[in-house]
C-alpha positions as CSV (number, residue, x, y, z in Angstrom):
1,M,0.0,0.0,0.0
2,T,1.3,3.4,-0.9
3,G,0.3,6.9,0.1
4,A,-0.6,8.5,3.4
5,P,-2.3,6.4,6.0
6,F,-5.8,7.1,7.1
7,V,-6.6,8.1,10.6
8,Y,-10.1,8.1,12.0
9,A,-11.0,11.3,13.8
10,D,-14.1,11.5,15.9
11,T,-16.1,14.5,17.2
12,S,-14.4,14.5,20.6
13,A,-11.0,15.0,19.0
14,L,-12.0,17.5,16.2
15,G,-14.3,19.4,18.6
16,T,-11.2,20.6,20.4
17,L,-10.4,22.6,17.3
18,L,-13.8,24.4,17.7
19,V,-13.8,24.7,21.5
20,A,-10.2,24.9,22.9
21,Q,-9.3,22.2,25.4
22,P,-6.0,21.4,27.2
23,E,-5.2,18.9,24.4
24,T,-6.0,21.3,21.5
25,Q,-2.4,22.5,21.0
26,A,-1.1,18.9,20.8
27,L,-3.7,18.0,18.2
28,V,-2.9,21.1,16.1
29,G,0.8,20.2,16.2
30,W,0.1,16.5,15.3
31,V,-2.2,17.4,12.4
32,D,0.4,19.9,11.1
33,Q,3.1,17.3,11.1
34,T,1.5,14.0,10.1
35,P,1.3,12.8,6.6
36,A,-2.0,10.9,7.6
37,R,-5.3,11.7,5.9
38,L,-8.0,12.4,8.4
39,V,-11.3,10.6,7.8
40,A,-14.5,10.6,9.8
41,S,-18.1,9.5,9.9
42,D,-20.6,11.7,8.1
43,L,-22.1,12.3,11.5
44,L,-19.1,14.5,12.3
45,E,-20.6,17.4,10.4
46,T,-23.9,17.3,12.3
47,E,-22.2,16.9,15.7
48,L,-19.7,19.8,15.1
49,R,-22.5,22.1,13.8
50,R,-24.6,21.4,16.8
51,M,-21.6,22.0,19.1
52,A,-21.0,25.3,17.4
53,V,-24.6,26.4,18.1
54,R,-24.3,25.3,21.7
55,E,-21.0,27.1,22.2
56,G,-21.8,30.2,20.2
57,R,-19.2,29.5,17.5
58,A,-19.5,30.5,13.8
59,Q,-20.6,27.8,11.4
60,S,-17.8,29.0,9.1
61,K,-15.3,27.7,11.7
62,V,-17.0,24.2,11.4
63,S,-16.7,24.4,7.7
64,A,-13.0,25.2,8.0
65,I,-12.5,22.1,10.2
66,L,-14.5,19.9,7.8
67,D,-12.5,21.0,4.9
68,G,-9.5,19.1,6.4
69,V,-11.4,15.8,6.8
70,S,-12.5,13.2,4.3
71,L,-16.2,12.3,4.9
72,P,-17.7,9.3,3.0
73,A,-20.6,11.3,1.6
74,Q,-18.4,14.2,0.4
75,Q,-15.3,12.2,-0.7
76,G,-13.2,15.2,0.4
77,T,-9.4,15.4,0.7
78,L,-7.2,16.3,3.6
79,R,-6.0,19.8,3.6
80,K,-4.0,20.0,6.8
81,S,-3.3,23.7,6.3
82,D,-7.0,24.5,6.4
83,V,-7.5,22.6,9.7
84,T,-4.4,24.0,11.4
85,R,-4.9,27.6,10.1
86,G,-8.4,27.7,11.5
87,A,-7.4,26.1,14.8
88,R,-4.4,28.5,15.2
89,G,-6.6,31.5,14.5
90,R,-9.1,30.4,17.1
91,L,-6.4,29.9,19.7
92,A,-4.9,33.3,19.0
93,Q,-8.3,34.9,19.5
94,R,-8.7,33.3,22.9
95,R,-5.3,34.7,24.2
């Protein structure tokens, strides 16, 4: 098998990119460095969008996170720069 490995990412992990947690920085660093492609269940979008509503976050932030994850229904591709750029921006806003 060639190419980057796939890594399953669930809502509890990617939700830390939306709502900062103690482990958010470590996840951002890992995503920025790994050659892996993030994949998730189609349910990820629904769960992150509901989390954004509950936490008062913009839906555009959810879209930026989802752009970096391959979902079965969308057949997207990993764009780590989109995920980490959005996460870093949110972290900078909280400081």
